[in-house]
C-alpha positions in Angstrom: 69.3 -64.7 -18.0 66.2 -65.0 -19.4 63.9 -68.1 -19.2 61.0 -69.4 -21.2 59.2 -72.8 -21.3 57.4 -73.3 -24.5 54.5 -75.4 -25.0 54.2 -76.4 -28.0 50.7 -78.2 -28.4 49.8 -81.7 -29.3 53.1 -83.0 -29.8 54.2 -82.6 -26.5 57.7 -81.4 -26.8 57.9 -78.9 -24.3 61.0 -76.8 -24.4 63.0 -75.3 -22.2 65.3 -72.1 -23.3 67.5 -70.3 -21.1 69.1 -67.0 -23.1 72.5 -65.3 -21.6 73.7 -62.1 -22.8 76.7 -60.1 -21.4 76.4 -57.6 -24.0 73.0 -57.3 -25.4 74.2 -58.1 -29.0 75.5 -62.2 -28.4 73.0 -64.3 -27.3 74.0 -68.0 -26.1 71.3 -70.2 -25.7 70.7 -73.5 -23.4 67.4 -75.5 -24.8 66.7 -78.3 -24.0 63.2 -80.4 -25.9 62.3 -83.6 -26.5 62.3 -82.6 -30.3 65.0 -84.5 -32.1 64.3 -81.7 -34.7 64.3 -79.1 -32.2 67.9 -80.7 -30.2 69.3 -81.3 -33.8 69.0 -78.1 -34.5 71.6 -76.6 -31.9 73.5 -79.5 -32.4 74.5 -78.6 -36.1 74.0 -74.8 -35.2 75.9 -74.4 -31.9 74.7 -72.4 -29.4 76.4 -68.7 -29.7 73.9 -66.3 -32.1 74.1 -62.5 -33.2 70.8 -61.2 -31.8 70.4 -59.0 -34.3 70.2 -61.6 -37.0 67.6 -63.5 -35.4 65.4 -60.9 -34.1 65.9 -58.5 -37.0 65.0 -61.1 -39.8 62.4 -61.0 -42.1 59.9 -63.3 -40.8 60.6 -67.0 -41.4 64.0 -66.5 -42.7 66.3 -66.7 -39.2 68.9 -68.8 -38.6 66.4 -71.1 -37.2 63.6 -70.8 -39.7 66.4 -71.4 -42.4 67.5 -74.7 -40.7 64.2 -75.9 -40.4 63.4 -75.4 -43.9 66.1 -77.5 -45.0 66.1 -80.3 -42.1 62.5 -80.6 -40.1 59.7 -83.1 -40.4 57.0 -81.2 -42.1 55.3 -78.5 -39.4 54.9 -75.4 -40.7 53.2 -74.7 -37.3 56.0 -75.3 -34.8 55.6 -72.3 -32.2 59.0 -73.7 -30.7 61.1 -71.5 -33.2 59.0 -68.3 -32.9 59.7 -68.9 -29.0 63.2 -69.1 -28.8 63.4 -65.8 -30.9 61.0 -64.5 -28.5 63.5 -65.6 -25.7 66.3 -63.9 -27.3 64.6 -60.5 -27.8 63.9 -60.6 -23.9 67.4 -61.3 -22.9 68.7 -58.7 -25.3 66.1 -56.0 -24.0 65.4 -55.9 -28.4 61.5 -56.6 -26.4 60.0 -56.8 -23.0 59.5 -60.5 -21.7 55.8 -60.4 -22.2 54.0 -63.8 -22.2 52.6 -64.8 -25.5 49.9 -67.4 -26.4 47.7 -69.1 -29.5 44.6 -69.5 -27.7 41.2 -71.5 -29.5 38.1 -70.8 -29.2 34.9 -72.0 -29.9 
């Protein structure tokens, strides 16, 4: 199991993601977030996904981004979607489990 915590910034809706796979191809996600848009996404899409369809999609076109384009409030900078995708990558051995960051520099 891979577990990540995503701190998306000023909204304060920290997300905890657990990604579990048995075969490296199908992944089951458990996502806890105070964000109603993120929580609603998994209520609607379910929690089991084809990892390859999520990870190897053209940027911005996997199931999470397609859902967000149609239903999320306007917030194109939401990093939670990318963080969830990174958790899938690591859980399915499609990328190394390495931290990522966005840092503001004066």
